[in-house]
C-alpha positions in Angstrom: -46.0 1.1 130.1 -44.3 3.0 132.7 -44.3 6.4 134.3 -43.6 9.0 137.0 -45.7 9.6 139.9 -45.0 12.9 141.6 -45.7 14.2 145.0 -46.4 17.7 145.4 -47.7 19.9 148.4 -50.6 22.4 148.6 -50.7 23.1 144.7 -50.6 21.0 141.3 -48.0 23.4 140.6 -45.7 23.2 143.3 -42.3 22.0 143.1 -42.2 18.0 143.7 -41.1 17.0 147.3 -40.3 13.5 145.8 -41.4 11.3 143.2 -41.0 7.4 142.0 -41.0 5.4 138.9 -43.7 2.9 138.2 -43.4 0.2 135.6 -46.2 -2.4 134.2 -47.1 -4.5 137.1 -49.0 -6.9 134.5 -52.6 -5.9 135.3 -54.9 -3.3 136.7 -55.4 -5.5 139.9 -51.6 -6.8 140.1 -50.4 -4.3 143.2 -46.9 -3.9 144.4 -45.9 -1.5 147.0 -43.1 1.1 145.1 -41.5 2.8 147.8 -40.2 6.7 147.3 -37.9 8.9 148.9 -39.5 12.1 149.7 -38.2 15.6 151.7 -39.1 15.4 155.3 -41.9 18.0 156.0 -43.6 19.3 159.1 -46.8 20.8 159.3 -50.8 20.2 157.8 -50.6 20.0 154.0 -53.0 18.9 151.2 -51.0 16.1 149.0 -51.3 16.1 145.3 -50.2 13.3 143.4 -49.2 14.2 139.5 -48.6 11.6 136.8 -46.5 11.8 133.9 -45.8 9.1 131.1 -44.7 9.3 127.5 -47.6 7.4 126.5 -51.3 9.0 126.1 -52.9 5.8 128.0 -53.1 5.4 131.9 -50.1 3.6 132.9 -50.9 3.1 136.9 -53.9 2.5 139.3 -53.3 3.9 143.0 -54.8 1.6 145.5 -53.5 3.3 148.3 -50.5 5.8 149.6 -49.1 6.5 152.6 -46.5 8.2 154.8 -44.5 7.2 157.3 -41.5 8.7 159.5 -38.3 7.0 159.7 
């Protein structure tokens, strides 16, 4: 299974500031790092991750999510 994870600020319906595709890893506890290109943002915001897939089943298990500069 695969799908798209979108990063939004301050609202579930806000335009995404970035996204990344996630493909099957072979199991729910088979972790991997997936980098994403996200627009530069300043200030303090509430971050929302939204998930979409053409399949009705869950397609991803998020262990952690970090932001870095650079």
